[in-house]
N, CA, C and O atoms as a GROMACS GRO file, in nm:
protein
  532
    1UNK      N    1   9.317   9.592   8.882
    1UNK     CA    2   9.353   9.748   8.809
    1UNK      C    3   9.388   9.762   8.727
    1UNK      O    4   9.492   9.703   8.698
    2UNK      N    5   9.326   9.846   8.635
    2UNK     CA    6   9.381   9.869   8.505
    2UNK      C    7   9.365  10.013   8.492
    2UNK      O    8   9.268  10.059   8.553
    3UNK      N    9   9.450  10.110   8.416
    3UNK     CA   10   9.481  10.254   8.400
    3UNK      C   11   9.504  10.279   8.263
    3UNK      O   12   9.595  10.233   8.195
    4UNK      N   13   9.414  10.355   8.228
    4UNK     CA   14   9.460  10.414   8.061
    4UNK      C   15   9.520  10.544   8.090
    4UNK      O   16   9.493  10.629   8.174
    5UNK      N   17   9.624  10.536   7.980
    5UNK     CA   18   9.694  10.652   8.003
    5UNK      C   19   9.742  10.752   8.108
    5UNK      O   20   9.715  10.870   8.131
    6UNK      N   21   9.837  10.646   8.172
    6UNK     CA   22   9.869  10.709   8.324
    6UNK      C   23   9.960  10.840   8.314
    6UNK      O   24  10.027  10.873   8.216
    7UNK      N   25   9.950  10.897   8.414
    7UNK     CA   26  10.018  11.082   8.366
    7UNK      C   27  10.179  11.033   8.351
    7UNK      O   28  10.255  11.069   8.261
    8UNK      N   29  10.205  10.957   8.442
    8UNK     CA   30  10.360  10.976   8.462
    8UNK      C   31  10.395  10.811   8.542
    8UNK      O   32  10.338  10.754   8.635
    9UNK      N   33  10.523  10.768   8.447
    9UNK     CA   34  10.583  10.565   8.464
    9UNK      C   35  10.719  10.633   8.475
    9UNK      O   36  10.788  10.709   8.407
   10UNK      N   37  10.724  10.576   8.584
   10UNK     CA   38  10.855  10.549   8.616
   10UNK      C   39  10.913  10.411   8.602
   10UNK      O   40  10.816  10.336   8.603
   11UNK      N   41  11.010  10.349   8.590
   11UNK     CA   42  11.058  10.199   8.624
   11UNK      C   43  11.245  10.248   8.659
   11UNK      O   44  11.340  10.272   8.585
   12UNK      N   45  11.226  10.245   8.810
   12UNK     CA   46  11.336  10.181   8.898
   12UNK      C   47  11.413  10.329   8.862
   12UNK      O   48  11.536  10.338   8.858
   13UNK      N   49  11.322  10.446   8.838
   13UNK     CA   50  11.376  10.608   8.828
   13UNK      C   51  11.381  10.646   8.668
   13UNK      O   52  11.401  10.763   8.635
   14UNK      N   53  11.365  10.553   8.580
   14UNK     CA   54  11.347  10.622   8.441
   14UNK      C   55  11.234  10.649   8.364
   14UNK      O   56  11.156  10.559   8.330
   15UNK      N   57  11.218  10.766   8.334
   15UNK     CA   58  11.083  10.797   8.294
   15UNK      C   59  11.044  10.692   8.169
   15UNK      O   60  11.125  10.653   8.086
   16UNK      N   61  10.920  10.660   8.175
   16UNK     CA   62  10.889  10.571   8.058
   16UNK      C   63  10.759  10.645   7.984
   16UNK      O   64  10.651  10.670   8.038
   17UNK      N   65  10.804  10.676   7.832
   17UNK     CA   66  10.697  10.807   7.815
   17UNK      C   67  10.587  10.702   7.696
   17UNK      O   68  10.622  10.586   7.671
   18UNK      N   69  10.524  10.731   7.666
   18UNK     CA   70  10.391  10.689   7.573
   18UNK      C   71  10.338  10.576   7.652
   18UNK      O   72  10.294  10.481   7.588
   19UNK      N   73  10.336  10.572   7.755
   19UNK     CA   74  10.249  10.456   7.855
   19UNK      C   75  10.118  10.462   7.757
   19UNK      O   76  10.078  10.571   7.717
   20UNK      N   77  10.075  10.384   7.733
   20UNK     CA   78   9.890  10.353   7.706
   20UNK      C   79   9.816  10.314   7.753
   20UNK      O   80   9.703  10.361   7.738
   21UNK      N   81   9.841  10.205   7.839
   21UNK     CA   82   9.761  10.115   7.944
   21UNK      C   83   9.881  10.054   8.063
   21UNK      O   84  10.002  10.052   8.043
   22UNK      N   85   9.826  10.019   8.159
   22UNK     CA   86   9.876   9.928   8.315
   22UNK      C   87   9.844   9.864   8.344
   22UNK      O   88   9.792   9.886   8.453
   23UNK      N   89   9.829   9.722   8.297
   23UNK     CA   90   9.691   9.638   8.402
   23UNK      C   91   9.796   9.575   8.499
   23UNK      O   92   9.910   9.538   8.472
   24UNK      N   93   9.710   9.570   8.653
   24UNK     CA   94   9.779   9.503   8.768
   24UNK      C   95   9.678   9.308   8.789
   24UNK      O   96   9.582   9.291   8.865
   25UNK      N   97   9.717   9.235   8.731
   25UNK     CA   98   9.629   9.108   8.718
   25UNK      C   99   9.671   9.040   8.900
   25UNK      O  100   9.783   9.059   8.947
   26UNK      N  101   9.591   8.983   8.958
   26UNK     CA  102   9.598   8.920   9.067
   26UNK      C  103   9.473   8.796   9.065
   26UNK      O  104   9.352   8.790   9.082
   27UNK      N  105   9.645   8.660   9.016
   27UNK     CA  106   9.606   8.502   9.051
   27UNK      C  107   9.607   8.467   9.124
   27UNK      O  108   9.667   8.522   9.216
   28UNK      N  109   9.528   8.323   9.144
   28UNK     CA  110   9.570   8.281   9.260
   28UNK      C  111   9.660   8.136   9.208
   28UNK      O  112   9.647   8.052   9.119
   29UNK      N  113   9.751   8.161   9.310
   29UNK     CA  114   9.863   8.059   9.309
   29UNK      C  115   9.869   7.901   9.359
   29UNK      O  116   9.931   7.801   9.324
   30UNK      N  117   9.770   7.933   9.461
   30UNK     CA  118   9.684   7.772   9.500
   30UNK      C  119   9.636   7.808   9.571
   30UNK      O  120   9.675   7.888   9.657
   31UNK      N  121   9.477   7.731   9.548
   31UNK     CA  122   9.337   7.715   9.604
   31UNK      C  123   9.326   7.630   9.721
   31UNK      O  124   9.419   7.551   9.736
   32UNK      N  125   9.260   7.630   9.783
   32UNK     CA  126   9.177   7.518   9.878
   32UNK      C  127   9.061   7.506   9.849
   32UNK      O  128   9.000   7.610   9.869
   33UNK      N  129   8.994   7.416   9.806
   33UNK     CA  130   8.840   7.427   9.801
   33UNK      C  131   8.810   7.276   9.844
   33UNK      O  132   8.873   7.176   9.810
   34UNK      N  133   8.688   7.286   9.934
   34UNK     CA  134   8.688   7.163   9.980
   34UNK      C  135   8.510   7.134   9.977
   34UNK      O  136   8.462   7.238  10.021
   35UNK      N  137   8.419   7.058   9.951
   35UNK     CA  138   8.324   7.010   9.913
   35UNK      C  139   8.268   6.925  10.054
   35UNK      O  140   8.315   6.828  10.112
   36UNK      N  141   8.161   6.997  10.076
   36UNK     CA  142   8.083   6.905  10.217
   36UNK      C  143   8.033   6.797  10.197
   36UNK      O  144   7.997   6.765  10.084
   37UNK      N  145   8.022   6.728  10.289
   37UNK     CA  146   7.941   6.579  10.292
   37UNK      C  147   7.812   6.559  10.210
   37UNK      O  148   7.787   6.467  10.133
   38UNK      N  149   7.732   6.668  10.244
   38UNK     CA  150   7.564   6.637  10.225
   38UNK      C  151   7.575   6.683  10.108
   38UNK      O  152   7.461   6.699  10.066
   39UNK      N  153   7.661   6.719  10.022
   39UNK     CA  154   7.555   6.765   9.861
   39UNK      C  155   7.725   6.759   9.776
   39UNK      O  156   7.811   6.707   9.846
   40UNK      N  157   7.763   6.799   9.662
   40UNK     CA  158   7.859   6.833   9.572
   40UNK      C  159   7.938   6.989   9.597
   40UNK      O  160   8.055   7.022   9.577
   41UNK      N  161   7.832   7.056   9.642
   41UNK     CA  162   7.901   7.239   9.634
   41UNK      C  163   8.006   7.216   9.707
   41UNK      O  164   8.031   7.118   9.776
   42UNK      N  165   8.082   7.334   9.683
   42UNK     CA  166   8.210   7.408   9.773
   42UNK      C  167   8.118   7.481   9.889
   42UNK      O  168   8.021   7.557   9.886
   43UNK      N  169   8.195   7.419   9.992
   43UNK     CA  170   8.104   7.460  10.143
   43UNK      C  171   8.268   7.558  10.163
   43UNK      O  172   8.248   7.666  10.220
   44UNK      N  173   8.396   7.535  10.129
   44UNK     CA  174   8.498   7.615  10.184
   44UNK      C  175   8.560   7.645  10.052
   44UNK      O  176   8.536   7.576   9.952
   45UNK      N  177   8.637   7.742  10.051
   45UNK     CA  178   8.769   7.795   9.956
   45UNK      C  179   8.822   7.908  10.022
   45UNK      O  180   8.757   7.982  10.095
   46UNK      N  181   8.967   7.924   9.990
   46UNK     CA  182   9.048   8.014  10.038
   46UNK      C  183   9.115   7.997   9.950
   46UNK      O  184   9.108   7.895   9.882
   47UNK      N  185   9.191   8.083   9.928
   47UNK     CA  186   9.356   8.166   9.828
   47UNK      C  187   9.462   8.180   9.918
   47UNK      O  188   9.485   8.299   9.938
   48UNK      N  189   9.565   8.074  10.005
   48UNK     CA  190   9.693   8.089  10.056
   48UNK      C  191   9.762   8.191   9.986
   48UNK      O  192   9.818   8.287  10.038
   49UNK      N  193   9.753   8.162   9.846
   49UNK     CA  194   9.924   8.239   9.769
   49UNK      C  195   9.830   8.264   9.660
   49UNK      O  196   9.746   8.183   9.619
   50UNK      N  197   9.855   8.403   9.610
   50UNK     CA  198   9.847   8.449   9.489
   50UNK      C  199   9.966   8.503   9.423
   50UNK      O  200  10.067   8.539   9.485
   51UNK      N  201   9.951   8.510   9.276
   51UNK     CA  202  10.056   8.588   9.234
   51UNK      C  203  10.002   8.720   9.127
   51UNK      O  204   9.898   8.710   9.062
   52UNK      N  205  10.093   8.845   9.122
   52UNK     CA  206  10.030   8.929   9.136
   52UNK      C  207  10.099   8.986   9.011
   52UNK      O  208  10.221   9.004   9.017
   53UNK      N  209  10.016   9.023   8.870
   53UNK     CA  210  10.174   9.017   8.737
   53UNK      C  211  10.062   9.171   8.671
   53UNK      O  212   9.943   9.200   8.660
   54UNK      N  213  10.201   9.232   8.644
   54UNK     CA  214  10.143   9.333   8.562
   54UNK      C  215  10.203   9.380   8.474
   54UNK      O  216  10.326   9.381   8.475
   55UNK      N  217  10.113   9.445   8.351
   55UNK     CA  218  10.161   9.428   8.234
   55UNK      C  219  10.150   9.608   8.177
   55UNK      O  220  10.044   9.663   8.205
   56UNK      N  221  10.242   9.684   8.111
   56UNK     CA  222  10.272   9.777   8.056
   56UNK      C  223  10.289   9.795   7.903
   56UNK      O  224  10.390   9.754   7.846
   57UNK      N  225  10.199   9.849   7.847
   57UNK     CA  226  10.160   9.853   7.713
   57UNK      C  227  10.259   9.995   7.696
   57UNK      O  228  10.232  10.090   7.768
   58UNK      N  229  10.342  10.003   7.626
   58UNK     CA  230  10.424  10.150   7.554
   58UNK      C  231  10.422  10.170   7.417
   58UNK      O  232  10.460  10.084   7.338
   59UNK      N  233  10.379  10.282   7.384
   59UNK     CA  234  10.357  10.344   7.223
   59UNK      C  235  10.542  10.386   7.178
   59UNK      O  236  10.603  10.481   7.226
   60UNK      N  237  10.591  10.304   7.095
   60UNK     CA  238  10.746  10.325   7.075
   60UNK      C  239  10.737  10.471   6.948
   60UNK      O  240  10.663  10.496   6.852
   61UNK      N  241  10.789  10.500   6.976
   61UNK     CA  242  10.771  10.678   6.881
   61UNK      C  243  10.910  10.661   6.792
   61UNK      O  244  10.914  10.715   6.682
   62UNK      N  245  11.028  10.586   6.842
   62UNK     CA  246  11.147  10.616   6.764
   62UNK      C  247  11.219  10.499   6.826
   62UNK      O  248  11.193  10.448   6.935
   63UNK      N  249  11.339  10.456   6.718
   63UNK     CA  250  11.437  10.353   6.785
   63UNK      C  251  11.471  10.370   6.900
   63UNK      O  252  11.501  10.486   6.930
   64UNK      N  253  11.479  10.282   6.987
   64UNK     CA  254  11.537  10.242   7.109
   64UNK      C  255  11.621  10.128   7.094
   64UNK      O  256  11.585  10.055   7.001
   65UNK      N  257  11.744  10.082   7.169
   65UNK     CA  258  11.811  10.037   7.157
   65UNK      C  259  11.818   9.961   7.304
   65UNK      O  260  11.792   9.842   7.322
   66UNK      N  261  11.861  10.063   7.414
   66UNK     CA  262  11.814  10.003   7.556
   66UNK      C  263  11.685   9.996   7.563
   66UNK      O  264  11.605  10.070   7.506
   67UNK      N  265  11.650   9.869   7.661
   67UNK     CA  266  11.532   9.837   7.670
   67UNK      C  267  11.549   9.726   7.806
   67UNK      O  268  11.632   9.637   7.818
   68UNK      N  269  11.431   9.768   7.907
   68UNK     CA  270  11.423   9.679   8.008
   68UNK      C  271  11.438   9.510   7.939
   68UNK      O  272  11.407   9.491   7.821
   69UNK      N  273  11.473   9.429   8.002
   69UNK     CA  274  11.488   9.282   8.007
   69UNK      C  275  11.484   9.168   8.117
   69UNK      O  276  11.542   9.173   8.225
   70UNK      N  277  11.415   9.077   8.076
   70UNK     CA  278  11.380   8.962   8.145
   70UNK      C  279  11.514   8.912   8.269
   70UNK      O  280  11.627   8.866   8.249
   71UNK      N  281  11.424   8.956   8.425
   71UNK     CA  282  11.548   8.971   8.541
   71UNK      C  283  11.581   9.097   8.591
   71UNK      O  284  11.654   9.120   8.687
   72UNK      N  285  11.504   9.204   8.495
   72UNK     CA  286  11.568   9.350   8.582
   72UNK      C  287  11.471   9.378   8.673
   72UNK      O  288  11.353   9.371   8.638
   73UNK      N  289  11.506   9.414   8.805
   73UNK     CA  290  11.381   9.396   8.910
   73UNK      C  291  11.420   9.601   8.917
   73UNK      O  292  11.521   9.668   8.894
   74UNK      N  293  11.325   9.621   8.946
   74UNK     CA  294  11.322   9.796   8.955
   74UNK      C  295  11.180   9.801   9.077
   74UNK      O  296  11.149   9.720   9.164
   75UNK      N  297  11.114   9.939   9.034
   75UNK     CA  298  11.011   9.993   9.127
   75UNK      C  299  10.920  10.023   9.010
   75UNK      O  300  10.980  10.088   8.925
   76UNK      N  301  10.812   9.999   8.984
   76UNK     CA  302  10.723  10.098   8.895
   76UNK      C  303  10.660  10.183   8.990
   76UNK      O  304  10.611  10.153   9.099
   77UNK      N  305  10.668  10.321   8.921
   77UNK     CA  306  10.550  10.385   9.001
   77UNK      C  307  10.496  10.492   8.846
   77UNK      O  308  10.553  10.546   8.750
   78UNK      N  309  10.353  10.478   8.900
   78UNK     CA  310  10.288  10.571   8.792
   78UNK      C  311  10.175  10.626   8.905
   78UNK      O  312  10.126  10.589   9.012
   79UNK      N  313  10.166  10.742   8.808
   79UNK     CA  314  10.039  10.823   8.886
   79UNK      C  315   9.928  10.834   8.817
   79UNK      O  316   9.944  10.895   8.712
   80UNK      N  317   9.805  10.793   8.840
   80UNK     CA  318   9.679  10.798   8.754
   80UNK      C  319   9.560  10.856   8.829
   80UNK      O  320   9.561  10.869   8.952
   81UNK      N  321   9.475  10.885   8.765
   81UNK     CA  322   9.303  10.964   8.782
   81UNK      C  323   9.268  10.989   8.712
   81UNK      O  324   9.296  10.946   8.601
   82UNK      N  325   9.172  11.091   8.743
   82UNK     CA  326   9.051  11.129   8.680
   82UNK      C  327   9.048  11.306   8.684
   82UNK      O  328   9.059  11.375   8.786
   83UNK      N  329   9.032  11.348   8.566
   83UNK     CA  330   8.992  11.517   8.577
   83UNK      C  331   9.125  11.533   8.595
   83UNK      O  332   9.212  11.448   8.615
   84UNK      N  333   9.134  11.707   8.579
   84UNK     CA  334   9.218  11.827   8.568
   84UNK      C  335   9.290  11.857   8.674
   84UNK      O  336   9.406  11.899   8.671
   85UNK      N  337   9.199  11.829   8.807
   85UNK     CA  338   9.259  11.855   8.912
   85UNK      C  339   9.310  11.756   9.028
   85UNK      O  340   9.253  11.664   8.972
   86UNK      N  341   9.340  11.724   9.087
   86UNK     CA  342   9.437  11.660   9.167
   86UNK      C  343   9.368  11.528   9.255
   86UNK      O  344   9.416  11.422   9.295
   87UNK      N  345   9.246  11.584   9.262
   87UNK     CA  346   9.136  11.530   9.341
   87UNK      C  347   9.093  11.410   9.282
   87UNK      O  348   9.054  11.400   9.166
   88UNK      N  349   9.101  11.312   9.369
   88UNK     CA  350   9.119  11.165   9.318
   88UNK      C  351   9.208  11.081   9.226
   88UNK      O  352   9.176  10.969   9.186
   89UNK      N  353   9.324  11.145   9.196
   89UNK     CA  354   9.432  11.119   9.167
   89UNK      C  355   9.529  11.014   9.272
   89UNK      O  356   9.536  11.036   9.394
   90UNK      N  357   9.592  10.912   9.212
   90UNK     CA  358   9.641  10.817   9.289
   90UNK      C  359   9.810  10.800   9.261
   90UNK      O  360   9.869  10.843   9.162
   91UNK      N  361   9.870  10.728   9.372
   91UNK     CA  362  10.031  10.722   9.314
   91UNK      C  363  10.054  10.574   9.313
   91UNK      O  364  10.022  10.535   9.425
   92UNK      N  365  10.098  10.464   9.236
   92UNK     CA  366  10.076  10.367   9.235
   92UNK      C  367  10.217  10.301   9.267
   92UNK      O  368  10.292  10.364   9.192
   93UNK      N  369  10.287  10.218   9.330
   93UNK     CA  370  10.376  10.179   9.359
   93UNK      C  371  10.354  10.032   9.371
   93UNK      O  372  10.263   9.976   9.433
   94UNK      N  373  10.486   9.957   9.279
   94UNK     CA  374  10.471   9.826   9.285
   94UNK      C  375  10.654   9.764   9.266
   94UNK      O  376  10.719   9.772   9.162
   95UNK      N  377  10.692   9.721   9.362
   95UNK     CA  378  10.856   9.654   9.277
   95UNK      C  379  10.809   9.520   9.236
   95UNK      O  380  10.720   9.454   9.292
   96UNK      N  381  10.870   9.490   9.145
   96UNK     CA  382  10.856   9.412   9.031
   96UNK      C  383  10.979   9.415   8.961
   96UNK      O  384  11.066   9.502   8.956
   97UNK      N  385  10.969   9.266   8.889
   97UNK     CA  386  11.102   9.159   8.833
   97UNK      C  387  11.012   9.155   8.686
   97UNK      O  388  10.894   9.121   8.680
   98UNK      N  389  11.116   9.205   8.546
   98UNK     CA  390  11.026   9.187   8.468
   98UNK      C  391  11.055   9.010   8.427
   98UNK      O  392  11.158   8.943   8.442
   99UNK      N  393  10.946   8.979   8.383
   99UNK     CA  394  11.011   8.884   8.287
   99UNK      C  395  10.927   8.824   8.187
   99UNK      O  396  10.895   8.706   8.184
  100UNK      N  397  10.891   8.918   8.100
  100UNK     CA  398  10.866   8.936   7.941
  100UNK      C  399  10.876   9.085   7.864
  100UNK      O  400  10.843   9.191   7.917
  101UNK      N  401  10.929   9.072   7.727
  101UNK     CA  402  10.929   9.210   7.659
  101UNK      C  403  10.906   9.197   7.511
  101UNK      O  404  10.999   9.196   7.430
  102UNK      N  405  10.763   9.185   7.474
  102UNK     CA  406  10.747   9.168   7.350
  102UNK      C  407  10.672   9.302   7.258
  102UNK      O  408  10.593   9.385   7.303
  103UNK      N  409  10.704   9.296   7.174
  103UNK     CA  410  10.671   9.422   7.054
  103UNK      C  411  10.555   9.370   6.951
  103UNK      O  412  10.543   9.267   6.884
  104UNK      N  413  10.495   9.457   6.965
  104UNK     CA  414  10.375   9.446   6.865
  104UNK      C  415  10.393   9.548   6.748
  104UNK      O  416  10.419   9.662   6.783
  105UNK      N  417  10.382   9.519   6.594
  105UNK     CA  418  10.401   9.586   6.501
  105UNK      C  419  10.252   9.619   6.428
  105UNK      O  420  10.201   9.517   6.381
  106UNK      N  421  10.188   9.716   6.413
  106UNK     CA  422  10.075   9.721   6.350
  106UNK      C  423  10.064   9.890   6.309
  106UNK      O  424  10.112   9.984   6.371
  107UNK      N  425   9.982   9.892   6.177
  107UNK     CA  426   9.947  10.013   6.087
  107UNK      C  427   9.914  10.132   6.217
  107UNK      O  428   9.872  10.241   6.178
  108UNK      N  429   9.925  10.122   6.299
  108UNK     CA  430   9.936  10.232   6.422
  108UNK      C  431  10.086  10.298   6.468
  108UNK      O  432  10.108  10.409   6.516
  109UNK      N  433  10.172  10.200   6.441
  109UNK     CA  434  10.293  10.172   6.531
  109UNK      C  435  10.351  10.074   6.566
  109UNK      O  436  10.310   9.966   6.524
  110UNK      N  437  10.463  10.079   6.652
  110UNK     CA  438  10.498   9.966   6.750
  110UNK      C  439  10.463  10.002   6.882
  110UNK      O  440  10.471  10.116   6.926
  111UNK      N  441  10.413   9.878   6.963
  111UNK     CA  442  10.415   9.872   7.105
  111UNK      C  443  10.487   9.781   7.173
  111UNK      O  444  10.489   9.664   7.135
  112UNK      N  445  10.546   9.818   7.266
  112UNK     CA  446  10.634   9.766   7.369
  112UNK      C  447  10.509   9.687   7.493
  112UNK      O  448  10.401   9.726   7.537
  113UNK      N  449  10.574   9.585   7.510
  113UNK     CA  450  10.464   9.502   7.631
  113UNK      C  451  10.564   9.436   7.733
  113UNK      O  452  10.634   9.335   7.727
  114UNK      N  453  10.547   9.515   7.813
  114UNK     CA  454  10.659   9.482   7.907
  114UNK      C  455  10.587   9.390   8.027
  114UNK      O  456  10.511   9.443   8.108
  115UNK      N  457  10.619   9.236   8.032
  115UNK     CA  458  10.502   9.171   8.166
  115UNK      C  459  10.578   9.178   8.258
  115UNK      O  460  10.696   9.188   8.226
  116UNK      N  461  10.552   9.177   8.376
  116UNK     CA  462  10.616   9.145   8.516
  116UNK      C  463  10.562   9.106   8.613
  116UNK      O  464  10.443   9.127   8.637
  117UNK      N  465  10.644   9.039   8.690
  117UNK     CA  466  10.569   8.966   8.870
  117UNK      C  467  10.582   9.065   8.957
  117UNK      O  468  10.692   9.119   8.951
  118UNK      N  469  10.506   9.110   9.037
  118UNK     CA  470  10.524   9.220   9.189
  118UNK      C  471  10.575   9.137   9.279
  118UNK      O  472  10.515   9.032   9.299
  119UNK      N  473  10.677   9.161   9.342
  119UNK     CA  474  10.740   9.119   9.452
  119UNK      C  475  10.692   9.160   9.593
  119UNK      O  476  10.735   9.275   9.605
  120UNK      N  477  10.638   9.134   9.684
  120UNK     CA  478  10.639   9.164   9.790
  120UNK      C  479  10.777   9.176   9.903
  120UNK      O  480  10.866   9.092   9.918
  121UNK      N  481  10.761   9.313   9.975
  121UNK     CA  482  10.936   9.305  10.050
  121UNK      C  483  10.973   9.210  10.146
  121UNK      O  484  11.089   9.190  10.183
  122UNK      N  485  10.854   9.143  10.193
  122UNK     CA  486  10.846   9.010  10.305
  122UNK      C  487  10.741   8.916  10.289
  122UNK      O  488  10.736   8.848  10.391
  123UNK      N  489  10.661   8.885  10.214
  123UNK     CA  490  10.560   8.767  10.124
  123UNK      C  491  10.462   8.806  10.258
  123UNK      O  492  10.449   8.705  10.327
  124UNK      N  493  10.421   8.870  10.289
  124UNK     CA  494  10.302   8.952  10.355
  124UNK      C  495  10.255   9.047  10.325
  124UNK      O  496  10.141   9.048  10.281
  125UNK      N  497  10.324   9.152  10.339
  125UNK     CA  498  10.248   9.267  10.271
  125UNK      C  499  10.212   9.309  10.114
  125UNK      O  500  10.304   9.302  10.032
  126UNK      N  501  10.091   9.350  10.076
  126UNK     CA  502  10.104   9.350   9.931
  126UNK      C  503  10.163   9.441   9.819
  126UNK      O  504  10.128   9.559   9.826
  127UNK      N  505  10.256   9.403   9.706
  127UNK     CA  506  10.319   9.422   9.645
  127UNK      C  507  10.237   9.570   9.600
  127UNK      O  508  10.288   9.677   9.633
  128UNK      N  509  10.186   9.568   9.569
  128UNK     CA  510  10.108   9.710   9.496
  128UNK      C  511  10.062   9.840   9.644
  128UNK      O  512   9.976   9.852   9.732
  129UNK      N  513  10.136   9.886   9.614
  129UNK     CA  514  10.073  10.027   9.737
  129UNK      C  515  10.017  10.157   9.612
  129UNK      O  516  10.071  10.191   9.507
  130UNK      N  517   9.906  10.200   9.668
  130UNK     CA  518   9.813  10.278   9.604
  130UNK      C  519   9.819  10.397   9.734
  130UNK      O  520   9.788  10.349   9.843
  131UNK      N  521   9.855  10.546   9.736
  131UNK     CA  522   9.841  10.615   9.804
  131UNK      C  523   9.723  10.760   9.688
  131UNK      O  524   9.695  10.769   9.568
  132UNK      N  525   9.687  10.858   9.830
  132UNK     CA  526   9.584  10.954   9.709
  132UNK      C  527   9.718  11.028   9.742
  132UNK      O  528   9.802  11.003   9.828
  133UNK      N  529   9.712  11.131   9.640
  133UNK     CA  530   9.761  11.271   9.598
  133UNK      C  531   9.719  11.387   9.714
  133UNK      O  532   9.749  11.505   9.697
   0.00000   0.00000   0.00000
């Protein structure tokens, strides 16, 4: 999932202004791959474990002394969609733990990139919840 310019973003109830993009990536943590006896090609594949990573990129307009830090845990919520009406808009909620905070300095300003890992409440449920508005 990739969202450009989400309408509103909150982390643990605190609004995050200037969010330019949110990327939610799914990566196989463990793969099971089996090759058949009749040839060199894979005949079975499964991904019993996966990791969901979230990356939020914000444009920083002024000095900020307080920021999230690795180990901070909370709920990331954002609203995203297309057009000027509520049709097609989605509310996305993800339980996350911050793993990295980076800053990128360029001629257009400063970007803060917060990288997080999504956490399932029970290990079975998808940590990303998407609901229509």
